N, C-alpha and C positions, 0 to 999 in steps of 0.2 A: 269823073274818071281822071280828067286832066289834073284836078287838084290832088288826087291820090298819087298820080305819077310824079307831080312836082314835089310832093311831100317825101316820096321815096327817094327821089334824086337828092333832095336837100339832106335827108338823113345819111345817105351814102357819102355825100360830100363832107358832111360833118364828121362821119366816122373816119373818112380818109384823113381829114385834118387832125383828128385826135390821135390817129395812129402815127402820124409823121411829125407832130408838134415837138416831140422830144428827141427827134433825130438831128444830130448836129452834122451839117454838111461842110466838108473841107475839100478844097481843090488843091492838090499837092503834086509835086514831081517826084516820082520814084525812080531810083537808079540802081542798076545791078548788072551782074555778068550774064544774066538771062532775063527773059521776059517775066518769068515767075519770081525771080529775086527782086526785080524792079517793082513788081506788083506788091510783094510783101513789104518792101521798103515804103511804098506809098501808104499802105495800111498803117504801118507803124507811125509815120509822120502825121496821119490824120487823127489817130488815137492820141498822139502827143499834143496835137493842136486842141483836141477836146479836153484833155486833162488841164490845159492852161485856163479853161473856164472855171474849173472847180478848185484848182490848187494854185495858190499864190507862192511860187517858189518851191525849191527842194525841201526847205525846212518843214513845211506843213506836211509833205509826204512822209518825212522822217518821223514827225510827231505822231502820225497815224500808224507808224510801224509797217509801212508798205513802201518798198522802193519803186522808183519809176521803172527800172529795168524789169522788175517782176511783172508789172502790168503790160509794158510794151512787148515783152516776150510772148504774150498771149493775144496780141493785137488783132489777129485775124478773127478770133472768136467774138470780138466786139463790133465787127462790121456788119451792117444790115444790108447794104447794097452798094454797088459801085459802077462807074461808067468810065471806060478809057476814052479820053477826049482826043488824044494824039499820041503818036509813038515815033520814036527816032532811034536808029541804030548807028553807032559810030564805030568804025574799025571792022576788021574781018574776024570771023570765028576762028579759033575758040576764044579770042581775046576781045571780042566785041563788047561795047558798052551800050546797054539798053536804057533808054529814058522814056518814061511814060508820064503823061499828064492825066491825072485821074481825079474824078469827082467821087468822093467817098462819103456815104452816109453812115455815121457812127451811132450805134444804139445807146442813147443816154437817157432812156426812160427811167423813172424812179426806181424800178425793181430790176433794171438791166444788170447783166453780169459785170459791166464796167463800174457802175456806181456801187454795186455790192463789193467789188474788189477794192474800190477807193474809200468807201465810207463804212459800210456795215461790217464786212469781214474783218477789217482792222480792229474794230471795236470788240470783236470776239477774241482778238489776239492771234488771229489766223492759226488756230490750234493744231497741234499734231494729233492726227486721228488714225486709229487702228480699226480695221474691220475684220472681225472673226465670226464666220458663219459656218456651222456644220450643215452638210447638204446630203440629201437622199434623193436620187432620181429613180422613179418607178420602183421603189422598195429597196434599193441598194445604195450604200454609201459610195460617193464618187470623189475624185481627187482634183477635178479641174476647176472647182470653185466658181461656177458661173454667177452665183448670187453675190459673192464678194466683189467680183468684177463689175457687176451692174451697179452696186452701191457706190463703189469707188468712182465709176464714171460719172454718176449723178453728182457726187460731191465736187469733183474737179470741174465739171461743167458749171456748177454754181459759183466757182471761184476759189474754193479751198485748195490750196496748193501743197499743204504739208501733210500728205497721207503716207502712212508707213508702207514701205515696200513689202510686197507679199512674201518675198523670200525670208525676210525677218520674221514675219508672222508664222510661216511654216515651221521655223525653228522653235518658236514659242509654243505653238499648238500641239506639238508632238508629246509634250509632257502633261497635257491637261485633258480632262474629260469635259468636252464642251457642252454636252447635254446637262451635266451637273452644274457647270458654270452658269448656263442660261437659267437654270432653276433656282440659283441663288448662292451656290457655293463657289464664289469667284474671287475670294480674297487673295489666293496665291497667284491667280492669273493677273489680277490688277497689279500685284506687287511686281511681277515679272515685266509687265508692260511699263510700269513706272520707271524701271531701270533703263528702258529705251526712250524715256522722255515723253511718253504718250500722255496727252491731256484728256482725250475722250476715246472711249471704246464703243464701237458699234457691235453689239453682240447679238447673234441671231441663229435661227434654225430655218432651213429651207426644205420643202418636201414637194415632190411631184407624184401624183397618183397614177395608177395603172391606166395607160392610154386605152381609149375605146375607138373602134373603127367606125368611121362615118359611113352611112348607108350607101351601098352600091359603089364603093371606091376602095382604093388602097391607102387612103389617108387616115392617119390616126390622130386623135385629139387627146391632149393631156391637160390636167388642171394642176396648178401649183399654188402653194402658199409660202410666203416668206414672212416670218415674225422677227422683228428687230426691237432692241432696246438701246437707247443712247445713255451711256453711263459715264459719269465723271471718274476718271481713272484714279484720282487722288483720294476722293472721299467715298466712292462707291455709290453716290446718289444717282438714282435713275431719273433722267430728265423727261423721258417719254417712251412709250412703247406702242407698237402698232402691228397689226397683221394685214398683209396685202395679198390679193389673189389675182391670178391671170391665167389665160389659156394659151396653148401652143399647138400647132399642127405640123405633122410631117409624116412621111412614110415609115420612119423609124420611131418606135416607141420612146427610146432613150433621147433622141434628138427633139422629139415633140415635148418631152418633159423638160429638157434643157431650155428650150425656147420659152416655155411657160415660166420657168424660174427666172430667166433673164428679164422678162417683162415685169414680173412682180418685183424683182429686186430694183429695177429702175424707179418704180413708184416708192419703194422703201427708201431708196437713196434721197429722193426728193423730200420725203417726210423728214428724214434726219437733217438734211440741209435746212429745211424750214425751221426746225427746232433750234439749230445753231444760229441762224440768222435772227430769229426772234430773241434769243438770249443776248445777241450783240446789240440789238436795237432797244432792249429793255434797260432803262437806267438803273434799276434796282437789281443787284446781283446777289446770288446765294453764296455765302462764304461759310467755312467751318473752321472753328478754333478748337485745337486740342491743347489743354492747359495742364501743365504739371504744377501741382500746388501742394503745400504742406497741410492745408486744412480746407474744409468747405467754406469757412468764413472768408478766406482769401478769394474764393470763387464768387461769393456774394458781393464783395467789394468791387471785384472786377466787372461783374455784370452791371452794377450801377454806373460805373465809369463808361462802359460801352454804350449804355442807353443815352448818355449825355453827349456823345459824339455827333456833330452835325451830319445829317444824311443817313443816320441809323433809323431803320424802319421797325425792325423786330429783333428781339434777342430771345433765343430759346435754349435753355439749359437741358440737354438731353440726358446726361448721366454723369455720375462721379463715382469712380471705383479705382482702388489701388493708387490713389493719389493723382489720378488723371481725370479731368472733366472734358466733356464734349459739348461745345456750344455752337449752335447754328445761327447765322446772322442773315438778315435781309438789309443790304447796305448799298447806297447809291454812289459810293466813291471807289477808289482804288485801294489795293492792299497797303500801299505806301501811305496814303492819306489816313487809312484806318490806324496804322501804327503810330503815325504822328499824333492823331487825335488821342490815342490811348496814352501816349507819353505825357500829354497835357492833362488828361483827366484822371489817370490812375497814379497815385502817389507812391505805391509800393515798389515800383521798378519791376522790370521783366527782361528776359533774354529771348531772342528769336532763335529757336532750335532748328526750324526748317520752314521753307516757304515754297509753295507750288501754285498752280493756277487758281485753285479755289480753296486751298488749305493752308492754315498757319499753325505752327506748333510753337508754343510759348512756355517758358518756365518762369514762375513767379518767385 
C-alpha cells in the first residue's frame, strides 16, 4: 500500500513538473494610474521578457510578419498565473501612481497561444478570415448569428487576429443564398469576399431542433448541429469540413437552442483553427496556377519547368480550355521563390497577371 501511495505521489509530482516545465516565470514591476493598469503593465512586461527568449531582436519578429505590439496587446491572454509580491502607491487620487511587484507565469508551452502567435500563425500569413453561417433556431431563421460569434471567438482565442467584421459580412450576405453557397454554388460569394481581401472563408449551416421538456420540470433541452467548411477564397479549394453537435438547456426553447448552437460553434471554431494551424506548420503548401497560353504545347513545356524547381513535390494539370490552363502544385517554398525558380527553368518568358494567398495567374 505504501509503495502504491509513493507511486501515486511520484506520478502527481511528475505531472506537476510536466505542466509547469514550459511556463516562463518573470518578476517585473508594473506601473499605472490604477492597480488594474499596473497589473496589465506587469503582464505586458512579463510577456515581452518571454518573447526575448524566442526572438532575437525586432528584425526576426518582422521576418515572421508579426509585430511585437500585436502580441503585447494580447498579453493578458498569455498569462497562466501571477502573484503580487508588493504594492506601492505614490501621490493622492485621482493622480496617484500605482506600482506592483508581480511574479508572472507566462504560458509558453509548445501549443500555447503565445507560441502560436509568434511561430505558427505567422507561417499561415495571419490570414484574413470571413465567417458566414446561416442559422435556424428551433425551425426558424434568426438574425443574431450565435454560430458565427462562437466560431470567431474560437479563432481569436487561438491567436488569429484578422477576422472580418460582421457588419461587412452582413452587407455581403444580403445578396447571396447561403444554402446554395454551402451546397457548392459559391463562385459569386467568393468573388465578393475577394474584393474585401479575404483569404479564407468559413462557410456553414447551423440548426437547433425543437426543444423537449425534461421530466417533472420547466427546463427544456435542445440539440444543435453546426456544419462548417474551410474554403480558400481565391481558389475555392475546400481544406476541410466537419459537423459538430451539442446540447443546451433553458426554460425558453429559443434560448436553449441558441445555447446549443453556441457550444457546437465553439467546437467548430477549434476545428477550423486546427486546420489553419496545421496548414501553417506544414512545409508543403497547396498553390494553384492559372496560365493564359497560346497552345497546349506551351503548357507542357511549363509543366516540365515546374517539376524542375527545387522544393516542388507534385504538379497536376487540371484542365485547359479557351486558352487557360489550371495547374495545382504541392510546393514547399513561397510564391516568390516559385516565380524565381520558374524564371530560371522556363525559357519562354511569362508575365504575372495576379497574385494572392494561394493563386498565381500568369500569361505565357
